[in-house]
C-alpha positions, 0 to 999 in steps of 0.5 A: 481468520485473526489479524485483521487489524493494523496499528496499536493507537491508530488502529484499522480493522478491515472485513469483505472479500473480492466477490462479496457485498463489498470491502469495509472497515473500522478506524479507531483511535482517530482523534477528534476535531479532524476535518474529514468528509467522504470526498477527502477519502475519494480522492485517495480511492479514485488513485487506486482505480483501474484505468491510470495505465494500458495495463489495468483491469477492465473490472470497473468498479466505482468505489464509492465510499460511504462513511457509516460513523465517526464524523459530525458536520464534517469533523471526526468526532473520536468515536469509531470511523466505520466505512464501506465500500461496496462491490458492484462489477463482479463476474463470479462465473469467470472463476467457476473453472477454478473452484479446484484448480490451484492457480501458481503465484496466488494464495489458493494452495496455502488458504486451503492448507491452513483453513480447509476451505478457500473462496475460489472467486478472485482468491476471496480475502487474498485478492488485491481488492482487499487494499481498498480499506487501506486506502481509506485508512491511509486517507483519514491518517494523511488528514491527521498528519497534514495538521502537523505538517508531515506529508507523504508522497509515492511514486513508480521508481521502475516498471518492467525493468525501465527505470526513472529518474527522480525529477519531480517526485511531488507531482508524480500523483497527478500523471499517469502510472505515478511517474516522478519523470514525465518523459519515462511515460510513454516508454512504460506504457508501450511496455505494458501494452506489449506485455499485455498482448503477449498475455504476461505480466511484469513487476517494478519498484515503488518509492515513498518518501515521507517529509516533515516528519519530526525527529523522535518517532518510533520505539528503538526496540521491538517497535523500530519505525524502520521495522514497522515500516517494513512489516507494513509494506511487506503485508501488501500482497505483491510486495517481496522486498523493502529498502530503506534509505540506501538499502542493499547498497549499504552491504557494498559501502564503508563505514565512512560512505555509509554514515550521514555526517551530523552538521550544525546545520542537519545531516550532510547525506540521507543514507540512513533514509531518515531513521536512525536506531528505529527512531525518525531523525528528522530528515525525510523517510525514503522507502523502497519496494519491490513488486512482483509480477501479477500472478494471473497471466494468459500464458500456460501454466503447470499447476495441480488441482485439489484432487492431486492431478497435474495439469496446464492453466491459463487464467481468464477474466479480467486481470491488471498487467502489473500491480503498478500503477494502482498498488502506488496509492496502497503502499502510500496509505501503508507508511501514513498508517504507520506514521499516524500510529507512531505519531500518536505513540510519541504523543502519549509519552510525553506530558502536555505543558498545560494541565487542562485537557485537550 
């Protein structure tokens, strides 16, 4: 399997499967001198762990990160940052009946078509558990970007068809379901519990904002900032669509309505979502992602096994009712990884004012 590395200058390479010994990776390209310890990363991993909503899986992974290299006395050294997060609560026997069965909505069929072999235990590398490593990478990127005043936060805009107003998005990370409006939490949790009891699943919409991003990040042809963001977010398994700024609404607007006026003191609106011509404009970057329902459901579905026999299947085991809210910190991490990479790319293209080494 190739393509397990993300980024050009700030690179994250990951390894591991859902029911293997653990998930790990290497972060290469992080500059020296960044304050970083395991507690910084753990704070982000804890936001991804189950238990933040009634729809969470009962799989209880502590997700305790171990930094293996790349730091000394609480600071990055500029060398590769190796890390490992052990798996400790697998129940591989729950998947014995699925050894030769293709689960609808999962990557079982396509993995076997590509490799001729697949790990039936929770999907192996195609499991959402792989995203643990992305959150670790995002946590390191966040520490780097914070030095330059760049902040990224993510929240749930919609869950199971119930939309939230964006009242205090900067406080959403401390609320259940990452709600930008506390008044919607009860509605969401009741919806999750109702769907859980029915054996089905639901999707939703996640919005990510990046503040303090200076103008000038992004390459204007093949590495446009919006293109890289879309690529990064679509690389998360449950994401089915990405919008930048007004997104799909732009098709219904005229040019006069869609264009953001450029005033002496800044822009008059932000329909572009903080990106013009593939380059950041200095406005807040606004991205939305549509998240599909979890494919593992207890409702009977039609499928086929590896011998070509049609059958009915009900998924057993421990599964989330929705990828939201646990996917929220994952999507935030992907935006952080892109911005860290683009920041370093921008710095590499500017001559320093001083001739002295950094």
